[in-house]
C-alpha positions in Angstrom: 34.9 -54.0 60.0 37.4 -56.5 59.8 38.0 -59.6 61.3 40.4 -58.9 64.1 38.0 -56.0 65.2 34.7 -57.9 65.8 34.2 -59.4 69.5 33.7 -63.2 69.4 32.8 -64.1 73.3 30.6 -62.2 75.1 32.0 -60.4 77.9 30.0 -59.3 80.9 31.1 -55.9 81.7 30.9 -54.6 78.1 27.8 -53.5 76.8 26.3 -55.2 73.4 24.3 -54.6 70.8 20.9 -56.7 71.7 19.1 -55.9 67.9 20.3 -55.7 65.1 17.8 -52.9 62.8 19.2 -52.7 59.6 18.5 -49.2 56.7 15.3 -50.0 55.2 16.5 -49.9 51.2 13.3 -49.6 48.0 14.8 -52.1 45.7 18.1 -53.6 44.2 19.3 -51.2 41.5 18.9 -54.6 38.9 15.0 -54.5 39.8 15.5 -50.8 38.9 17.1 -51.9 35.7 14.5 -54.2 34.3 11.7 -51.3 34.7 13.7 -49.2 32.5 14.6 -52.3 30.3 10.9 -52.9 29.4 10.4 -49.0 28.9 13.5 -49.1 26.7 15.6 -46.8 28.2 18.7 -46.8 29.9 19.5 -44.7 33.6 20.2 -41.2 32.8 23.6 -39.9 32.6 23.9 -38.3 36.4 22.3 -41.3 37.3 24.3 -43.1 36.1 27.5 -42.2 37.7 25.9 -41.0 41.0 25.5 -45.1 41.0 29.0 -45.3 39.5 30.9 -43.2 42.4 29.2 -44.6 45.7 30.4 -48.3 44.8 33.4 -47.4 44.7 33.3 -45.2 47.5 32.2 -48.1 49.7 34.5 -50.4 48.0 37.3 -48.1 48.9 35.9 -48.5 53.0 35.7 -52.3 53.2 38.9 -52.9 51.2 40.4 -50.3 54.0 39.8 -53.0 56.6 40.4 -55.8 55.3 37.2 -57.0 53.8 36.1 -58.2 50.8 32.7 -58.0 48.5 33.1 -60.6 46.5 29.3 -61.2 44.3 29.2 -57.8 43.2 26.7 -57.3 41.3 23.6 -54.9 41.0 21.7 -58.1 43.0 23.2 -56.4 45.7 23.7 -53.2 45.6 20.1 -51.7 46.4 19.0 -48.0 46.2 17.1 -46.1 48.7 15.1 -43.4 48.8 17.5 -40.8 47.7 18.0 -43.3 44.9 21.6 -43.8 46.9 23.0 -46.3 45.7 23.9 -48.7 48.5 26.3 -51.8 48.5 25.0 -55.0 51.2 25.2 -58.7 51.7 28.6 -59.6 52.9 27.0 -63.2 54.8 29.7 -65.0 52.7 32.7 -63.0 52.7 36.0 -63.1 53.8 37.6 -61.1 56.8 41.4 -60.9 57.0 42.6 -63.7 54.2 39.4 -65.6 54.8 37.7 -67.8 52.5 34.7 -66.7 50.3 31.3 -68.9 51.4 30.3 -67.0 48.0 31.3 -67.0 44.0 31.1 -64.8 42.2 29.0 -64.5 39.1 31.0 -65.8 35.2 30.2 -62.1 34.1 31.9 -60.9 36.7 35.6 -62.8 37.2 39.0 -62.9 34.9 39.8 -66.3 35.0 43.2 -65.8 36.2 41.9 -63.7 39.0 41.1 -66.5 42.3 37.6 -66.4 42.8 38.5 -68.5 46.5 40.7 -65.3 47.6 39.8 -62.5 45.9 41.9 -59.4 46.2 41.0 -55.9 45.3 42.0 -56.5 41.9 39.6 -58.5 41.3 36.7 -57.0 43.2 37.8 -54.0 40.4 37.6 -56.7 37.7 33.9 -57.4 39.0 33.6 -53.1 38.8 34.1 -53.0 35.8 31.1 -55.2 35.1 28.9 -53.4 36.9 30.0 -49.9 36.5 28.7 -51.8 32.4 25.2 -52.7 34.2 24.7 -49.2 35.4 25.0 -47.4 32.3 23.1 -50.7 29.8 21.0 -52.3 31.8 22.7 -55.5 30.4 26.3 -57.2 31.8 28.7 -58.1 30.1 28.0 -60.5 27.4 25.0 -61.5 28.7 23.5 -63.0 26.1 26.0 -65.6 26.2 26.5 -69.1 28.3 28.7 -68.9 31.3 31.8 -70.7 29.7 31.1 -68.5 26.8 32.4 -65.7 28.9 35.0 -67.2 30.7 36.4 -68.0 27.2 36.4 -64.1 26.2 38.1 -63.4 29.5 40.7 -65.9 30.0 41.4 -64.0 25.7 41.6 -60.6 27.3 38.1 -59.6 25.3 35.6 -57.7 26.9 32.7 -56.0 25.2 32.4 -52.9 23.5 32.6 -48.8 25.7 33.1 -46.8 22.4 29.9 -44.3 23.1 29.9 -45.1 26.9 30.5 -42.1 29.3 31.8 -44.9 31.9 33.7 -46.5 29.1 37.1 -45.6 29.9 36.9 -47.4 32.9 34.9 -49.4 32.4 37.9 -51.3 30.9 40.5 -50.0 32.8 38.6 -52.0 35.6 38.7 -55.0 32.6 42.5 -54.7 32.1 43.5 -54.4 35.7 44.6 -50.9 35.0 44.0 -49.5 38.2 45.2 -50.4 41.9 42.7 -49.5 44.3 38.8 -48.7 44.3 41.0 -44.8 44.6 41.9 -44.3 41.8 38.4 -45.8 40.3 37.3 -42.5 41.6 39.6 -40.8 41.0 39.0 -41.0 37.4 34.6 -40.8 38.3 35.0 -37.5 39.2 37.0 -36.5 36.4 34.5 -37.5 34.4 32.0 -35.8 37.1 33.3 -32.5 37.0 34.1 -32.6 33.7 29.4 -33.2 33.0 29.4 -30.1 35.5 31.7 -28.1 32.8 28.9 -29.5 30.2 32.3 -30.8 28.5 31.3 -34.6 28.4 27.5 -35.0 26.7 26.1 -38.2 26.7 22.2 -37.8 24.8 19.7 -40.2 26.6 18.6 -41.7 22.7 22.6 -42.6 21.5 23.4 -44.5 24.4 23.0 -48.4 24.2 20.1 -50.2 25.0 21.1 -53.6 24.2 24.6 -53.0 24.1 27.2 -54.1 21.2 29.8 -56.7 21.6 33.3 -56.8 19.8 
């Protein structure tokens, strides 16, 4: 909901919310990844694609309302009992152009995209890092210190996405090739259609456990 849609003052003739009960969710996507990593495996291709589709669906909706999540990461994606991904935690999110009160990880931020004035492009760059982690269970350049990650991103150097089911989409997010989350969804749905037609097959044993970097 955008800031302009919020009711900030009490009006006695309007019904008001007395309590707020949030949906009960199971665990963070990061927790699921740690479980998979402990077994030295990655998510099944269909699971990775499902979560990859659900996250930009959420972004498309909040962006249409003038909201930026800012800290897009697997800690802020929760799974329900049906293993559906839910984007959460908008406590520090800006509304209608206000400044955020949270900052994203260096692994999700391009130095040339402002974190003080988050944009659709900065969110889509972070989405690329999220999709990379969804498929590999590792953040991009997970083994590097923050200042090293910043220098690599500043030079437009990114981890290799060759062989990843979501690789093309991830690369396009990182190179700012998308204008909005709907464009990301279009490409992801093409991958989904190809999988359903058995045109895209990524055997589990050929997918990366520890991602390579370029």
